[in-house]
RODO-2510 file (C-alpha; in nm, 4 decimals, decimal comma):
residues 287
     n   res          X          Y          Z
     1     m    15,3518    15,3236    15,3931
     2     v    15,6356    15,5583    15,2924
     3     c    15,8381    15,7365    15,5586
     4     d    15,8953    16,0940    15,4374
     5     g    16,1786    16,3159    15,5595
     6     t    16,5385    16,2623    15,6530
     7     y    16,5924    16,1139    15,9936
     8     r    16,8880    15,9972    16,1942
     9     h    16,6924    15,7269    16,3744
    10     i    16,3941    15,5492    16,2166
    11     f    16,2116    15,2538    16,3678
    12     l    15,9664    15,0448    16,1662
    13     i    15,6907    14,8727    16,3582
    14     t    15,4570    14,6259    16,1856
    15     s    15,1028    14,5724    16,2939
    16     g    14,9501    14,3174    16,0622
    17     p    15,0513    14,2392    15,7045
    18     d    14,9618    14,5761    15,5561
    19     k    15,0393    14,8210    15,8354
    20     i    15,3817    14,9715    15,8922
    21     f    15,4380    15,2627    16,1262
    22     c    15,7445    15,4918    16,1258
    23     l    15,8727    15,6268    16,4529
    24     f    16,1607    15,8711    16,4674
    25     n    16,3287    16,0643    16,7446
    26     e    16,5416    16,3212    16,5629
    27     v    16,4733    16,5049    16,2378
    28     l    16,7675    16,6580    16,0594
    29     g    16,7492    17,0374    16,0286
    30     g    16,4550    17,0709    16,2661
    31     e    16,5180    16,8387    16,5567
    32     k    16,2813    16,7973    16,8460
    33     m    16,3735    16,6996    17,1965
    34     g    16,2405    16,3680    17,3143
    35     e    16,1974    16,2518    17,6684
    36     n    16,4774    16,0007    17,6233
    37     t    16,7061    16,2185    17,4135
    38     k    17,0652    16,1174    17,4699
    39     p    17,2550    16,3967    17,6484
    40     h    17,5127    16,5731    17,4355
    41     p    17,8702    16,6404    17,5520
    42     i    17,8037    17,0169    17,5269
    43     t    17,4563    17,1670    17,5712
    44     i    17,3693    17,5356    17,5425
    45     d    17,0425    17,5558    17,7352
    46     l    16,8563    17,8761    17,6474
    47     n    16,5623    17,7804    17,8712
    48     e    16,7606    17,8005    18,1959
    49     f    17,0646    17,9835    18,0503
    50     k    17,3143    17,7147    18,1388
    51     l    17,6121    17,5764    17,9522
    52     h    17,6666    17,2063    18,0270
    53     i    17,9998    17,0442    17,9416
    54     a    18,0264    16,6732    18,0088
    55     l    18,3187    16,5119    17,8285
    56     k    18,3619    16,1542    17,9442
    57     n    18,6636    16,1011    18,1683
    58     r    18,7857    16,4560    18,0987
    59     i    18,5695    16,7364    18,2316
    60     e    18,2186    16,7948    18,3652
    61     l    18,0954    17,1476    18,4302
    62     t    17,7690    17,3379    18,4385
    63     l    17,7979    17,7133    18,4011
    64     h    17,4919    17,9214    18,4948
    65     f    17,4532    18,2636    18,3328
    66     n    17,2227    18,4101    18,5971
    67     s    17,1820    18,7833    18,5295
    68     p    17,0567    18,9889    18,2315
    69     s    17,4062    19,0822    18,1102
    70     r    17,5290    18,7267    18,1642
    71     r    17,2335    18,5829    17,9735
    72     f    17,3216    18,8172    17,6900
    73     y    17,6695    18,6659    17,6631
    74     l    17,5355    18,3090    17,6640
    75     s    17,3071    18,4105    17,3767
    76     v    17,6155    18,5414    17,1924
    77     i    17,7792    18,2004    17,2461
    78     a    17,4669    18,0338    17,1063
    79     f    17,4739    18,2687    16,8072
    80     v    17,8377    18,1824    16,7324
    81     v    17,7685    17,8085    16,7632
    82     n    17,4609    17,8344    16,5388
    83     e    17,6612    18,0198    16,2743
    84     m    17,9352    17,7536    16,2913
    85     k    17,6701    17,4835    16,2477
    86     r    17,5337    17,6680    15,9439
    87     q    17,8811    17,6674    15,7909
    88     g    17,9483    17,3103    15,9023
    89     k    18,2858    17,3830    16,0590
    90     i    18,4502    17,5211    16,3718
    91     t    18,5583    17,8677    16,2666
    92     s    18,5593    18,2295    16,3789
    93     i    18,2376    18,4224    16,3165
    94     p    18,2363    18,7943    16,2227
    95     l    17,9965    19,0139    16,4195
    96     e    18,0037    19,3240    16,2018
    97     g    17,7128    19,2181    15,9814
    98     h    17,4930    19,1071    16,2714
    99     h    17,4688    19,4247    16,4761
   100     d    17,0879    19,4483    16,4570
   101     l    17,0518    19,0999    16,6039
   102     l    17,3052    19,1677    16,8801
   103     a    17,1365    19,4994    16,9611
   104     l    16,7997    19,3200    16,9857
   105     l    16,9457    19,0724    17,2349
   106     n    17,1188    19,3495    17,4275
   107     e    16,8019    19,5590    17,4602
   108     t    16,5708    19,2696    17,5520
   109     i    16,7457    18,9839    17,7250
   110     g    17,0442    19,1963    17,8320
   111     g    16,8264    19,4535    18,0051
   112     s    17,0009    19,7384    17,8184
   113     a    17,2969    19,7090    18,0533
   114     g    17,5044    19,9011    17,7989
   115     s    17,4708    20,0965    17,4774
   116     s    17,3718    19,9175    17,1568
   117     e    17,5709    20,1550    16,9386
   118     t    17,7968    19,9657    16,6999
   119     e    18,1241    20,1068    16,8262
   120     t    18,0216    20,0425    17,1883
   121     l    17,8408    19,7096    17,1701
   122     l    18,0909    19,5222    16,9520
   123     s    18,3929    19,6401    17,1469
   124     r    18,2201    19,5448    17,4725
   125     i    18,1510    19,1911    17,3452
   126     y    18,5098    19,1702    17,2269
   127     r    18,6493    19,2674    17,5682
   128     k    18,4259    19,0264    17,7579
   129     w    18,5058    18,7402    17,5226
   130     q    18,8765    18,8179    17,5508
   131     h    18,9082    18,8756    17,9252
   132     a    18,6009    18,7697    18,1227
   133     l    18,4590    18,4529    17,9673
   134     p    18,7767    18,2419    17,9773
   135     n    18,8281    18,3184    18,3455
   136     l    18,6969    17,9920    18,4845
   137     e    18,8195    18,0287    18,8424
   138     e    18,6907    18,3785    18,9187
   139     a    18,3952    18,3323    18,6793
   140     p    18,2874    18,6970    18,6304
   141     l    18,0178    18,6013    18,3790
   142     f    17,8767    18,2782    18,5180
   143     m    17,8349    18,0632    18,8265
   144     v    18,0011    17,7234    18,8282
   145     l    17,7188    17,5070    18,9571
   146     g    17,8234    17,2453    19,2080
   147     r    18,1346    17,4411    19,3048
   148     k    18,1793    17,6513    19,6162
   149     k    18,4052    17,9504    19,6099
   150     g    18,6884    17,9666    19,8600
   151     y    18,9527    18,2175    19,9596
   152     e    19,3137    18,1624    19,8670
   153     e    19,5971    18,3867    19,9823
   154     g    19,6691    18,6677    19,7400
   155     i    19,3959    18,5667    19,4957
   156     g    19,0652    18,6449    19,6590
   157     k    18,7398    18,4602    19,6169
   158     t    18,7804    18,1877    19,3548
   159     y    18,6462    17,8482    19,2557
   160     r    18,8869    17,5676    19,3373
   161     f    19,0029    17,3538    19,0458
   162     t    19,2793    17,0977    19,0183
   163     e    19,5547    17,1498    18,7642
   164     a    19,4180    16,8583    18,5613
   165     e    19,0752    17,0227    18,5483
   166     k    19,2310    17,3496    18,4386
   167     d    19,4198    17,1716    18,1608
   168     s    19,1017    16,9961    18,0482
   169     w    18,9051    17,3187    18,0424
   170     a    19,1273    17,4972    17,7898
   171     n    19,0201    17,8268    17,6339
   172     l    18,6830    17,7853    17,4671
   173     f    18,6468    18,1518    17,3743
   174     e    18,8890    18,2459    17,0982
   175     y    18,8819    18,5877    16,9379
   176     k    19,0653    18,7738    16,6676
   177     g    19,0374    19,0966    16,4779
   178     s    18,9916    19,4441    16,6159
   179     h    18,7232    19,6505    16,7842
   180     e    18,5888    19,7409    16,4397
   181     n    18,5872    19,3862    16,2978
   182     v    18,5291    19,1374    16,5770
   183     r    18,5495    18,7661    16,5038
   184     l    18,4625    18,5129    16,7738
   185     k    18,5012    18,1384    16,7982
   186     f    18,3675    17,8831    17,0429
   187     a    18,6765    17,6646    17,0284
   188     i    18,5296    17,3290    17,1279
   189     n    18,8027    17,1531    16,9342
   190     r    19,0393    17,2688    17,2099
   191     i    18,8743    17,0209    17,4476
   192     g    18,8467    16,7428    17,1940
   193     a    18,4822    16,7983    17,0948
   194     t    18,3321    16,8265    16,7475
   195     l    18,0546    17,0460    16,6166
   196     d    17,8134    16,7517    16,6359
   197     d    17,8864    16,7278    17,0092
   198     v    17,7230    17,0677    17,0675
   199     v    17,3484    17,1192    17,0826
   200     i    17,1420    17,4371    17,1336
   201     v    16,8219    17,3820    17,3318
   202     y    16,5188    17,6118    17,3535
   203     e    16,1725    17,4958    17,4590
   204     d    16,1321    17,1583    17,2857
   205     s    16,3529    17,2367    16,9849
   206     l    16,7189    17,1864    16,9043
   207     n    16,9904    17,3717    16,7129
   208     g    16,8754    17,5929    16,4214
   209     e    16,5063    17,5677    16,5012
   210     a    16,5742    17,6354    16,8695
   211     w    16,7760    17,9454    16,7824
   212     e    16,5074    18,0795    16,5483
   213     k    16,2345    18,0320    16,8096
   214     f    16,4567    18,1962    17,0716
   215     i    16,5130    18,5042    16,8537
   216     s    16,1496    18,5196    16,7436
   217     s    16,0336    18,5375    17,1046
   218     f    16,2330    18,8583    17,1539
   219     k    16,1286    19,0073    16,8211
   220     e    15,7643    18,9664    16,9230
   221     k    15,8294    19,1492    17,2502
   222     k    16,0194    19,4229    17,0714
   223     v    15,7519    19,5016    16,8106
   224     k    15,4547    19,4698    17,0478
   225     p    15,2441    19,7852    16,9873
   226     d    15,2465    20,0385    17,2660
   227     q    14,9323    20,1739    17,4243
   228     p    14,7896    20,4682    17,2197
   229     v    14,8709    20,8065    17,3676
   230     p    14,5997    21,0762    17,3285
   231     e    14,7126    21,3709    17,1187
   232     g    14,7065    21,7240    17,2607
   233     p    14,5944    21,8363    17,6041
   234     e    14,2462    21,6811    17,5746
   235     v    14,1543    21,4423    17,8509
   236     a    13,9002    21,1713    17,7872
   237     a    13,5771    21,2009    17,9852
   238     p    13,5398    20,9467    18,2645
   239     p    13,2847    20,6681    18,2252
   240     l    12,9194    20,7433    18,3065
   241     g    12,9287    20,5593    18,6379
   242     r    13,2338    20,7530    18,7430
   243     r    13,0740    21,0835    18,6368
   244     r    12,7741    21,0076    18,8554
   245     a    13,0040    20,9322    19,1437
   246     l    13,1813    21,2632    19,0896
   247     l    12,8634    21,4781    19,0872
   248     p    12,8080    21,4936    19,4666
   249     s    13,1659    21,5983    19,5288
   250     r    13,1350    21,8779    19,2728
   251     y    12,8114    22,0067    19,4325
   252     l    12,9810    21,9909    19,7705
   253     r    13,2658    22,2087    19,6506
   254     v    13,0235    22,4649    19,5014
   255     a    12,8192    22,4764    19,8238
   256     l    13,1334    22,5163    20,0292
   257     m    13,2503    22,8094    19,8151
   258     a    12,9077    22,9757    19,8475
   259     a    12,9139    22,9337    20,2250
   260     i    13,2589    23,0928    20,2420
   261     v    13,1350    23,3907    20,0371
   262     v    12,8328    23,4368    20,2676
   263     v    13,0503    23,4199    20,5819
   264     l    13,3001    23,6708    20,4409
   265     g    13,0170    23,9050    20,3436
   266     t    12,8592    23,8824    20,6899
   267     v    13,1919    23,9491    20,8641
   268     t    13,2614    24,2468    20,6351
   269     l    12,9154    24,3962    20,6998
   270     a    12,9554    24,3555    21,0760
   271     i    13,2934    24,5288    21,0730
   272     w    13,1536    24,8157    20,8663
   273     k    12,8562    24,8637    21,0994
   274     t    13,0657    24,8604    21,4165
   275     s    13,3730    25,0496    21,3105
   276     l    13,3300    25,2400    20,9899
   277     k    12,9629    25,3580    20,9906
   278     p    12,9246    25,7052    21,1542
   279     d    12,7412    25,7171    21,4911
   280     p    12,3925    25,8756    21,4437
   281     g    12,4289    26,0554    21,7855
   282     d    12,7230    26,2551    21,6638
   283     v    12,5739    26,5706    21,5031
   284     a    12,7969    26,8304    21,3507
   285     s    12,7696    27,1793    21,5000
   286     r    12,6047    27,4479    21,2949
   287     e    12,9188    27,6508    21,2985
***
């Protein structure tokens, strides 16, 4: 038996002289998650919107992006990492040519928290990447799972980290360019990690396939046909059963209107007879 494909791990199992089975747990270019998949040092989890960093003897953090706008920024991180993986190197990624994709993420997963116009969306991503994402202690764009916030004099509510932990964290979110030409970089090399140490997870897929499935799920929601809207002022007739149910109420209204007309006529006639009609006993004099 021939084992097709390119795999990182292949196991050959023989069962008799002529039977050979191939088992594999990771396919290059279209990896699948296995139950016993070895955890990666850095995992971008798009199922639960968490960023796990577990560098042995250096740093261990789980950041939870737990709101629509926060989930949007984790998806931007995943986009940057996926583009770096496509190029095979840790480098800055331009956003100018990917506005349609970013707008799709902003309008679906981001809950349209801000405008998707080019001049607004790109500059907003730039500012968050520059000022908000690197702020580990105050964490404006994520929760640091397993850490409780505490108050320190003059600082306000912050997560507590040792100086060694702060040094290990480094600045993962590098940026350069301008508001018109934004380039972003997930600088994992700052903490001693390589591109192979990072994995993107969505459903049961990894990396490029995971990213494509993630984006496809939002494209399907975006292009889902809306319910047809009837043209003009015409209103569709109700179903037959409903029409039958409506008939008694219509007859009741007609009968009520007729009764009101009869009562008004009777009252008017009575008033005319008692007040307006001349008394037959009153005879005009001949003169």
